[in-house]
C-alpha positions in Angstrom: -7.5 31.8 -6.1 -9.9 30.5 -3.8 -12.4 32.7 -2.3 -13.8 31.5 1.1 -16.8 33.2 2.6 -17.5 33.1 6.4 -21.2 33.2 7.9 -22.1 36.8 8.7 -21.7 36.8 12.6 -18.0 35.2 12.4 -14.5 37.1 11.5 -11.8 35.1 10.3 -8.3 35.2 12.0 -6.0 37.2 9.7 -3.1 35.2 9.0 -0.1 35.5 6.4 -2.1 33.1 4.3 -5.2 35.2 4.1 -6.6 38.6 4.2 -9.9 39.3 5.9 -12.4 42.3 4.8 -16.1 42.7 6.0 -18.7 43.8 3.6 -21.2 46.0 5.0 -24.2 43.9 4.1 -22.7 40.7 2.6 -20.7 38.0 4.4 -17.0 38.5 4.8 -14.7 37.3 2.5 -11.4 35.9 3.0 -9.3 35.6 -0.2 -6.3 33.0 -0.2 -3.7 33.1 -2.5 -3.2 29.5 -3.5 0.5 28.4 -2.8 1.9 27.0 -5.9 1.3 23.3 -6.1 -1.0 23.2 -2.9 -4.2 21.1 -3.1 -7.0 23.2 -2.9 -8.9 20.4 -0.8 -6.0 20.9 1.9 -6.8 24.6 2.0 -10.6 23.8 2.0 -10.1 21.3 4.8 -8.1 24.1 6.7 -10.9 26.5 6.3 -13.6 23.9 7.4 -11.8 23.3 10.4 -11.8 26.8 11.5 -15.4 27.1 10.7 -16.2 24.2 12.9 -14.2 25.8 15.5 -16.1 29.0 15.4 -19.6 27.6 14.5 -20.0 24.3 16.9 -23.4 24.0 15.6 -22.0 23.1 12.2 -21.5 19.4 12.6 -18.4 18.2 10.7 -19.6 15.0 9.2 -22.6 17.4 7.6 -20.0 19.5 6.3 -17.8 16.9 4.8 -21.0 15.1 3.0 -22.1 18.6 1.8 -18.5 19.3 0.4 -18.2 15.9 -1.4 -21.6 16.7 -3.2 -20.5 19.8 -4.1 -20.8 20.8 -8.0 -20.2 23.1 -10.5 -23.2 25.6 -10.5 -24.5 28.8 -11.5 -21.4 30.6 -11.2 -19.7 28.6 -14.0 -18.1 30.6 -16.6 -18.8 28.4 -19.8 -16.0 26.1 -20.9 -13.1 28.3 -19.6 -10.8 27.5 -16.8 -12.5 29.1 -13.8 -15.5 27.7 -12.1 -17.3 28.7 -8.6 -18.1 26.1 -6.2 -20.3 26.9 -3.5 -21.3 25.3 -0.1 -24.3 26.6 2.1 -25.1 25.4 5.4 -27.8 26.4 7.5 -28.6 29.0 5.3 -25.2 30.5 5.4 -23.0 30.7 2.4 -20.3 29.0 4.1 -17.9 28.3 1.2 -17.3 29.6 -2.4 -14.5 28.3 -4.3 -13.3 30.4 -7.5 -10.5 28.3 -8.8 -8.5 27.9 -12.1 -9.5 24.6 -13.8 -6.8 22.1 -14.8 -6.6 21.2 -18.4 -6.6 17.5 -17.7 -6.6 15.0 -15.0 -4.6 11.8 -14.0 -5.9 9.0 -11.7 -3.1 6.7 -10.5 -0.2 7.8 -8.9 2.2 4.8 -9.1 5.6 5.7 -10.7 4.5 5.7 -14.4 1.4 8.1 -13.4 3.6 10.5 -11.4 6.2 10.9 -14.1 3.5 11.3 -16.7 1.7 14.0 -14.8 4.9 15.8 -14.2 5.7 15.6 -17.9 2.3 17.1 -18.8 2.8 19.8 -16.3 6.3 20.5 -17.4 4.6 21.1 -21.1 2.7 23.6 -19.8 -0.6 21.9 -19.0 -2.2 22.4 -15.4 -3.1 19.0 -14.2 -5.3 17.6 -11.3 -4.2 14.3 -9.7 -5.9 11.7 -7.8 -5.1 8.3 -6.4 -7.1 6.1 -4.2 -4.1 6.1 -1.6 -3.9 9.5 -0.4 -0.4 9.7 0.4 0.6 9.2 -3.4 -1.1 12.5 -4.2 0.9 14.5 -1.4 4.1 12.9 -2.9 3.4 14.0 -6.3 2.4 17.4 -5.5 5.8 17.5 -3.5 7.7 16.2 -6.4 6.1 18.9 -8.6 7.4 21.5 -6.1 11.0 20.2 -6.1 10.9 19.8 -9.9 10.2 23.4 -10.8 7.1 24.3 -9.0 5.0 22.4 -11.8 1.3 23.1 -12.2 0.2 19.8 -10.5 -2.6 20.0 -8.1 -3.7 17.2 -5.7 -7.2 15.8 -4.5 -8.1 13.4 -2.2 -11.9 13.4 -3.2 -12.9 11.8 -6.3 -15.8 14.4 -7.0 -13.6 17.7 -6.3 -11.1 16.2 -8.5 -13.5 15.7 -11.5 -15.0 19.0 -11.2 -11.4 20.8 -10.9 -10.9 19.6 -14.6 -12.2 21.9 -17.4 -14.8 20.7 -19.8 -14.8 18.5 -21.7 -12.9 16.7 -19.1 -10.2 14.2 -20.0 -8.8 11.9 -17.5 -6.1 9.6 -18.3 -5.9 6.5 -15.7 -2.8 4.5 -15.0 -3.6 1.8 -13.0 -3.4 -2.0 -13.1 -5.2 -3.9 -15.9 -8.0 -5.6 -15.2 -10.6 -5.3 -12.3 -8.8 -2.1 -10.9 -9.4 -0.6 -14.2 -13.4 -1.1 -13.9 -13.3 0.2 -10.6 -11.6 3.4 -11.3 -14.0 4.0 -14.1 -16.8 3.5 -11.7 -15.3 6.0 -9.1 -14.6 8.7 -11.5 -17.6 8.2 -14.2 -20.1 8.8 -11.2 -18.9 12.4 -11.0 -18.5 12.9 -14.9 -21.0 14.3 -17.6 -21.9 13.4 -21.2 -19.0 14.3 -23.5 -16.2 13.8 -20.8 -13.6 11.4 -21.6 -11.5 8.5 -19.8 -8.1 7.3 -21.3 -6.8 4.0 -20.2 -2.9 4.3 -20.2 -2.1 0.7 -18.7 -1.3 -2.3 -20.6 -4.8 -3.7 -20.8 -6.2 -6.6 -23.0 -7.3 -5.0 -26.2 -10.9 -6.8 -26.1 -11.5 -5.3 -22.4 -11.1 -1.9 -24.1 -13.5 -2.4 -26.4 -16.1 -3.4 -23.9 -15.5 -0.5 -22.1 -15.6 2.1 -24.9 -18.9 0.6 -25.9 -20.4 0.8 -22.5 -19.0 4.2 -22.0 -20.3 5.3 -25.3 -24.2 4.0 -24.4 -24.0 6.6 -21.5 -22.4 9.5 -23.7 -18.6 9.0 -22.4 -15.8 9.1 -24.8 -13.1 6.3 -24.4 -9.5 5.7 -25.4 -7.1 2.8 -24.8 -3.6 4.5 -25.1 -0.4 2.3 -24.9 2.4 4.2 -23.0 5.9 2.9 -23.6 9.2 4.1 -22.4 9.1 3.0 -18.7 9.4 5.5 -15.9 12.2 7.6 -17.6 10.2 7.7 -21.0 6.8 8.7 -18.9 8.8 11.7 -17.6 10.8 12.9 -20.4 8.6 11.9 -23.3 7.2 8.4 -24.2 6.2 6.7 -27.2 2.0 6.9 -27.2 -0.3 4.7 -28.8 -4.1 6.1 -28.3 -6.8 4.0 -30.0 -10.6 4.0 -29.6 -12.6 7.2 -30.0 -11.4 9.5 -32.7 -13.2 12.6 -31.0 -11.5 11.7 -27.6 -7.9 11.9 -29.4 -8.9 15.1 -30.9 -9.6 16.5 -27.8 -6.3 15.7 -26.2 -4.2 15.7 -29.3 -2.6 18.9 -28.6 -1.3 17.6 -25.3 -0.1 14.3 -26.4 1.9 16.1 -29.2 4.0 18.0 -26.9 4.0 15.2 -24.1 5.6 12.5 -26.7 9.1 11.8 -27.1 10.4 14.1 -29.9 12.6 12.8 -33.0 14.3 15.3 -34.9 13.6 13.6 -38.1 10.2 12.3 -37.5 8.3 14.4 -35.1 6.4 13.3 -31.9 6.1 9.8 -31.0 2.5 9.6 -31.2 -0.3 9.1 -34.0 -4.0 8.1 -33.5 -3.7 4.4 -33.9 -7.0 3.3 -35.0 -10.3 2.3 -33.8 -11.7 0.1 -30.7 -8.8 -1.6 -29.0 -6.0 -1.1 -31.5 -4.2 1.1 -29.3 -3.7 -1.5 -26.8 -3.2 -4.0 -29.4 -0.4 -2.4 -30.8 1.2 -1.9 -27.4 0.8 -5.5 -26.6 2.5 -6.7 -29.9 5.2 -3.9 -29.1 5.8 -5.5 -25.9 6.0 -8.9 -27.8 8.8 -7.7 -29.9 10.5 -6.3 -26.8 10.4 -9.8 -25.2 12.1 -11.2 -28.3 14.8 -8.3 -28.6 15.5 -9.0 -24.7 16.1 -12.6 -25.4 18.3 -12.2 -28.4 20.7 -9.8 -26.5 20.5 -12.1 -23.5 21.7 -14.9 -26.0 24.5 -12.8 -27.8 25.7 -12.3 -24.1 25.7 -15.8 -23.0 27.7 -17.0 -26.2 30.3 -14.2 -25.7 30.7 -15.0 -22.0 30.4 -18.7 -22.0 32.4 -19.4 -25.1 34.1 -16.5 -25.9 35.2 -15.9 -22.1 34.7 -12.2 -22.3 34.8 -10.2 -19.2 32.3 -7.7 -18.1 34.7 -5.0 -19.0 35.2 -6.4 -22.4 31.4 -7.0 -22.9 30.9 -3.4 -21.7 33.2 -2.2 -24.6 31.6 -4.6 -26.9 28.0 -3.5 -26.5 28.8 0.4 -26.3 30.5 -0.2 -29.7 27.5 -2.1 -31.0 25.5 0.8 -30.1 27.5 2.9 -32.5 26.1 1.1 -35.7 23.3 -0.7 -36.9 22.3 -2.1 -33.4 22.1 1.3 -32.0 19.1 1.3 -29.6 17.9 1.9 -26.1 18.2 -1.8 -25.1 21.9 -2.1 -26.5 22.6 1.1 -24.8 21.4 -0.1 -21.3 22.8 -3.6 -21.5 26.4 -1.7 -22.1 25.7 0.2 -19.0 24.7 -2.9 -16.9 28.0 -4.6 -17.7 29.8 -1.6 -16.2 28.1 -1.3 -12.7 30.0 -2.6 -9.7 28.4 -4.2 -6.9 28.1 -1.7 -4.3 27.3 -4.4 -1.5 30.2 -6.7 -2.5 33.2 -7.5 -4.6 32.9 -7.5 -8.4 29.9 -6.6 -11.0 26.5 -6.4 -10.0 25.1 -8.2 -13.1 26.8 -11.5 -11.8 24.7 -11.3 -8.4 21.5 -10.8 -10.1 19.4 -14.0 -9.8 18.9 -15.6 -13.2 14.9 -15.8 -12.9 13.2 -13.4 -15.3 9.6 -11.8 -14.3 6.8 -10.8 -16.5 3.6 -9.2 -16.5 1.7 -11.0 -19.1 1.7 -9.0 -22.2 4.2 -11.5 -24.0 1.9 -14.2 -23.1 -1.0 -12.6 -24.6 1.2 -12.0 -27.9 1.6 -15.5 -28.1 -1.9 -16.4 -27.5 -2.9 -13.9 -30.4 -0.3 -15.5 -32.7 -2.1 -19.0 -32.0 -5.5 -17.5 -32.6 -4.5 -15.6 -35.8 -2.2 -18.7 -37.2 0.8 -16.3 -37.3 4.0 -17.7 -37.0 6.0 -15.8 -34.1 8.6 -18.4 -33.0 10.9 -15.8 -31.8 8.7 -14.1 -29.4 7.3 -17.7 -28.3 10.8 -19.0 -27.5 11.4 -15.8 -25.6 8.1 -16.3 -23.5 9.4 -20.1 -23.1 12.8 -19.1 -21.8 11.0 -17.1 -19.2 9.1 -19.8 -17.9 12.1 -21.9 -17.9 14.2 -19.4 -16.1 11.5 -19.4 -13.2 12.3 -23.2 -12.8 15.3 -22.0 -10.7 15.1 -24.8 -7.9 14.5 -27.4 -10.6 17.4 -26.4 -12.9 19.7 -26.5 -9.8 18.6 -29.8 -9.0 18.7 -30.9 -12.8 22.7 -29.3 -13.1 23.5 -32.0 -10.2 22.0 -34.9 -12.1 23.9 -34.1 -15.3 27.1 -33.1 -13.9 27.2 -36.4 -12.3 27.0 -38.1 -15.8 29.7 -35.7 -17.0 27.5 -32.9 -18.4 29.0 -29.4 -17.3 26.9 -26.1 -17.7 29.1 -25.5 -21.0 31.1 -28.1 -23.0 34.6 -27.7 -23.6 35.3 -26.5 -27.3 38.2 -25.5 -29.3 39.6 -22.0 -28.5 37.9 -19.2 -30.3 39.1 -16.1 -32.1 37.4 -13.5 -30.0 37.3 -10.8 -32.5 35.9 -12.8 -35.1 33.3 -14.4 -32.8 32.1 -10.7 -31.6 31.4 -10.0 -35.4 29.6 -13.5 -35.6 27.3 -12.4 -32.7 26.9 -9.0 -33.9 25.5 -10.3 -37.4 23.5 -13.2 -35.9 21.9 -10.7 -33.4 20.8 -8.4 -36.3 19.4 -11.0 -38.5 17.7 -12.6 -35.9 16.1 -9.0 -34.8 14.9 -8.8 -38.4 12.9 -11.9 -37.9 11.6 -11.1 -34.6 10.2 -7.6 -36.0 9.0 -9.4 -39.0 6.6 -11.6 -37.0 5.6 -8.9 -34.6 4.3 -6.6 -37.8 2.6 -9.6 -39.1 0.6 -10.2 -36.0 -0.4 -6.5 -36.3 -1.2 -6.9 -40.1 -3.4 -10.1 -39.5 -5.4 -8.3 -36.7 -5.7 -5.2 -38.8 -7.2 -7.2 -41.3 -9.6 -9.1 -39.1 -10.9 -6.1 -37.5 -10.8 -3.7 -40.0 -8.8 -1.1 -38.2 -6.4 -0.1 -41.4 -3.5 0.3 -39.5 -0.2 2.0 -41.0 2.5 -0.5 -40.2 5.3 2.3 -41.3 3.4 5.0 -39.0 4.0 2.6 -36.1 7.6 2.1 -36.8 7.8 6.0 -36.8 6.4 6.4 -33.4 8.5 3.6 -32.1 11.8 5.4 -32.9 11.8 7.5 -29.9 10.5 6.9 -26.3 9.7 3.4 -26.3 11.7 0.5 -25.0 12.6 -0.7 -28.5 13.4 2.5 -30.0 16.3 2.0 -32.3 17.8 2.9 -35.5 16.8 -0.3 -37.0 13.1 0.9 -37.0 13.8 3.8 -39.6 14.6 1.0 -42.0 11.3 -0.6 -41.1 9.4 2.7 -41.9 11.2 3.1 -45.0 10.5 -0.5 -46.0 6.6 0.1 -45.5 7.0 3.6 -47.3 8.5 1.6 -50.6 5.5 -0.9 -50.3 2.6 -0.3 -48.1 1.1 -3.5 -48.7 4.4 -5.5 -47.6 3.4 -8.8 -46.3 6.7 -9.8 -44.8 9.6 -7.7 -43.9 11.9 -10.6 -45.2 11.0 -10.0 -48.6 11.7 -6.3 -48.7 14.9 -5.8 -51.0 17.2 -4.4 -48.4 16.2 -6.6 -45.6 16.6 -9.5 -47.6 20.1 -8.6 -48.8 21.0 -7.8 -45.2 20.0 -11.3 -43.9 21.7 -13.0 -47.0 24.9 -11.0 -46.1 24.7 -12.1 -42.4 23.5 -15.9 -42.8 27.0 -17.5 -42.6 28.0 -15.9 -39.4 24.2 -16.2 -37.9 24.7 -20.2 -38.6 28.0 -20.1 -37.1 26.8 -18.7 -34.0 24.0 -21.3 -33.6 26.1 -24.2 -34.5 28.9 -23.1 -31.9 26.3 -22.8 -29.2 24.9 -26.0 -29.8 28.2 -27.7 -30.1 29.0 -25.9 -26.7 25.6 -27.0 -24.9 24.4 -23.3 -24.7 20.5 -22.7 -25.6 20.1 -20.0 -28.0 16.4 -20.4 -28.5 15.7 -17.0 -29.9 18.3 -17.1 -32.3 17.8 -20.7 -33.2 13.8 -20.1 -33.6 15.0 -16.9 -36.0 17.0 -19.0 -38.3 14.4 -21.8 -38.4 11.8 -19.1 -39.4 14.0 -17.7 -41.9 14.9 -21.1 -43.5 11.3 -22.3 -43.5 9.9 -19.1 -44.9 12.4 -19.2 -47.9 12.0 -22.7 -48.9 9.6 -23.3 -51.7 9.0 -26.6 -50.2 8.7 -28.1 -46.6 8.0 -31.5 -45.3 4.3 -30.5 -44.3 3.3 -32.8 -47.3 4.2 -36.0 -44.9 2.3 -34.2 -42.0 -0.8 -33.9 -44.1 -0.5 -37.3 -45.3 -0.4 -38.6 -41.5 -3.5 -36.2 -40.8 -5.5 -37.9 -43.6 -4.2 -41.5 -42.7 -5.5 -41.4 -39.2 -8.3 -38.9 -39.4 -9.4 -38.6 -43.1 -8.8 -35.1 -43.0 -8.0 -34.9 -46.9 -5.2 -33.5 -48.5 -4.6 -31.5 -51.8 -2.4 -32.3 -54.6 0.4 -30.6 -56.4 -0.8 -31.8 -59.8 -4.7 -32.1 -59.5 -7.0 -29.4 -58.0 -9.4 -30.6 -55.3 -9.6 -32.1 -51.8 -8.3 -35.9 -51.9 -8.7 -38.8 -49.2 -6.6 -42.0 -49.7 -7.3 -45.4 -47.5 -3.5 -45.4 -46.5 -3.8 -48.3 -44.2 -5.6 -50.7 -46.7 -3.2 -49.7 -49.4 -0.1 -50.2 -47.4 -1.1 -53.6 -46.3 -1.6 -54.6 -49.7 1.5 -53.2 -50.9 4.4 -55.6 -51.7 6.9 -52.5 -50.5 
């Protein structure tokens, strides 16, 4: 409800949106019924326009400046959902705004922001929304109307936006990582109070989150970095949420997150408090690295089936649809099957064949590989997937290289003996599953190593649980991972879990056949090959690293350890080699 007060000598025009009545000794009041979804700012603007029309002495700029500075005052009713905002000009009580406060606010209304706002509203939480570009605000409010008159209220002014939220205020940001986050924090925090909370829901570098949390704490604000996975569909209907940072901030919004997150029947809401500092953003970053690996492995399976097995798109659609009923059941396998079934609406054939083979990226995969290097944790499958994206970007160079090698007798795929399609399909399925185990093992090891380094005490089984729904890597496979960590919370590698170890052993022959077939056919399978190399290296008691360490001691005197005597040793290899008769 908006209560608008007119100057004593003026009388408002009665319209269908307002009823006017005069008080005997007080200003006349116009009581407007808020239209569903209509921004209070829009109604205020219309009201002020009529005030200017009736009272030319009230200069518009003064009015606008005054309303921009409007704060909740003595009329505020505790921490409830109602607040009075007042505006006086020239001694007159020109405006009194009595409005229901929103439970939460959201700033940043690109696709993810819009969809998350609508999701929150649909779950019964009135939400205020704001965007630097006003048209996005109006677009979101209009969507809220069309999708069921959801309680979404738009604001074009950051001050009024903040003051439309009940205390302690909670505002989610969904803006581009880096400088835009700092700029948005500066804009919003200028109007916030001690005890209020800002949540960054973007893909942010975890150390930036820790820096911001510390800075916010120094001025009395709470801060969370929250990974949001699931894309636009997940944001609208239920994402996987990974909040980390202030536990007090998490408790302020826990009731909302539990309802907004994806719901898995046997596991509950796909959200949990991740841990301190930047843990939420770090976990989301590794989630995305695993996602890179998953997508690369699926692409390699597709390449082998199409290029060597000569499967058509119709057959590929059937194969992936069938795979999605078994151990590979997952969101990515499901959408891959869908993709193979989509025909080109702008030409002949299937659309997938017209998509340029040049993969984009936003940086989280690169961050994951950088962290693997800094933590000295092997993540070859994820690194191979990143390298494959780099190489895909060299489209012009690859076209030129293909011409060079074609002239030398090398075509894209080498001719091979006819293959048994049914056998190949089953082998590729097994190779994909075994490679997937290795990719997830690498991601979990990264999280485990960082948790130890930072003292986060992250629960890997709980992470697997919240990834079972809503997110891009959601899969039935994650239930096996959760059970592995339930069996042994201190499990240092998924490969040595008894059940996963058996699954890899049962599939290794098919895995090797697929990698060998790809190599002999001139097809690169960097993800599957890296996964197989990871497994073969990890399972061997002895590897040729002894020679590498001897080389390091030879040219750099880096010393080495012996297998039979404790301690560090250095040998003058050059001198001894020259004296040797061998």
